[in-house]
C-alpha positions in Angstrom: 13.3 -14.3 -1.8 14.5 -14.7 -5.4 11.2 -16.4 -6.3 9.2 -13.6 -4.8 11.2 -11.0 -6.9 10.9 -13.1 -10.1 7.1 -13.4 -9.5 6.8 -9.7 -8.8 8.7 -8.9 -12.0 6.6 -11.3 -14.0 3.4 -9.7 -12.6 4.6 -6.3 -13.6 5.3 -7.4 -17.1 1.9 -9.0 -17.3 0.2 -5.9 -16.1 2.1 -3.7 -18.5 1.2 -6.0 -21.4 -2.4 -6.0 -20.4 -2.5 -2.2 -20.2 -1.1 -2.0 -23.8 -3.6 -4.5 -25.1 -6.5 -3.0 -23.2 -7.9 -1.0 -26.1 -10.4 1.7 -25.4 -13.8 1.2 -27.0 -14.1 2.5 -30.6 -16.3 5.4 -31.5 -19.2 4.8 -33.8 -17.3 6.2 -36.7 -14.3 4.0 -36.0 -16.5 1.0 -35.7 -18.2 1.8 -39.0 -14.9 2.3 -40.7 -13.7 -1.1 -39.4 -16.8 -2.8 -40.7 -16.4 -0.9 -44.0 -12.9 -2.3 -44.5 -13.9 -5.8 -43.3 -17.1 -6.1 -45.3 -16.6 -3.7 -48.2 -19.8 -1.7 -47.3 -21.4 0.4 -49.9 -21.8 4.2 -49.1 -25.5 3.6 -48.5 -24.7 0.7 -46.1 -22.0 2.9 -44.4 -24.7 5.5 -43.7 -27.1 3.0 -42.2 -24.4 1.3 -40.1 -23.1 4.6 -38.8 -26.7 5.5 -37.7 -27.1 2.1 -36.1 -23.7 2.4 -34.3 -24.6 5.9 -33.1 -28.0 4.7 -31.8 -26.5 1.8 -29.8 -23.5 3.6 -28.4 -26.0 6.1 -26.8 -28.0 3.2 -25.3 -25.1 0.9 -24.3 -22.4 3.4 -23.9 -18.8 3.0 -25.2 -16.9 4.1 -22.1 -15.3 1.3 -20.0 -17.2 2.5 -16.9 -20.6 1.9 -18.6 -19.5 -1.5 -20.1 -18.7 -3.2 -16.8 -20.6 -6.3 -16.2 -23.3 -5.7 -13.7 -25.6 -8.6 -13.0 -28.8 -6.5 -13.0 -27.8 -4.8 -16.2 -26.3 -7.8 -18.0 -29.6 -9.2 -19.4 -30.7 -5.8 -20.8 -27.3 -5.2 -22.5 -27.3 -8.7 -23.9 -30.8 -8.1 -25.5 -29.6 -4.8 -26.9 -26.6 -6.4 -28.5 -28.8 -9.1 -30.0 -31.1 -6.4 -31.4 -28.1 -4.5 -32.8 -26.8 -7.6 -34.6 -30.3 -8.3 -36.0 -30.5 -4.8 -37.4 -27.0 -4.9 -38.7 -27.8 -8.2 -40.4 -30.7 -6.5 -42.1 -28.3 -4.0 -43.7 -25.8 -6.5 -44.9 -25.9 -8.8 -47.8 -25.8 -12.6 -47.3 -22.1 -12.8 -48.1 -21.3 -9.9 -45.8 -23.3 -11.5 -43.0 -21.4 -14.7 -43.4 -18.1 -12.9 -43.3 -19.2 -10.8 -40.2 -20.3 -14.0 -38.4 -17.0 -15.8 -39.2 -15.0 -12.8 -38.0 -17.1 -12.6 -34.8 -16.4 -16.3 -34.1 -12.7 -15.9 -34.7 -12.6 -12.9 -32.3 -14.4 -15.0 -29.6 -11.9 -17.8 -30.1 -9.0 -15.4 -29.8 -10.5 -13.8 -26.6 -10.9 -17.3 -25.1 -7.3 -18.1 -25.8 -6.1 -14.9 -24.3 -8.3 -15.5 -21.2 -6.9 -19.0 -20.8 -3.3 -17.7 -21.1 -4.0 -15.0 -18.5 -5.6 -17.5 -16.2 -2.6 -19.9 -16.5 -0.2 -17.1 -15.9 -2.1 -16.0 -12.8 -2.2 -19.5 -11.5 1.5 -19.9 -12.1 2.2 -16.6 -10.3 0.1 -17.5 -7.3 1.6 -21.0 -7.2 5.1 -19.4 -7.1 4.1 -17.0 -4.4 2.6 -19.8 -2.3 5.8 -21.8 -2.7 7.9 -18.8 -1.7 5.7 -18.4 1.4 6.3 -22.0 2.3 10.0 -21.5 2.3 
């Protein structure tokens, strides 16, 4: 019984932490501001990036409901993201592109680490629940 209560408390803490870390998608203006700070965009670049962000948020959507992974929609969204990155790269200088790509890789690594931690926590919780059921 103690194990079940501990597992339940652990699960509640994990869900609470996930809810706090689950950031809503940024608006085009927020995304442009983030890129401006990261890449030191010029005013001309800011205007172009904002227009690009506005265009793609209309196509891809920025609400969580529209961003859910649907198998029939996945290939289309992936190609749109690729087109966005290509157009963004055309606006950036070589140094800015390199910095953007390095930042993207770092974010992917961070997401992979977070996913691995969540998976391990989930496995540990289910293992504890199974052990409690066996008792």
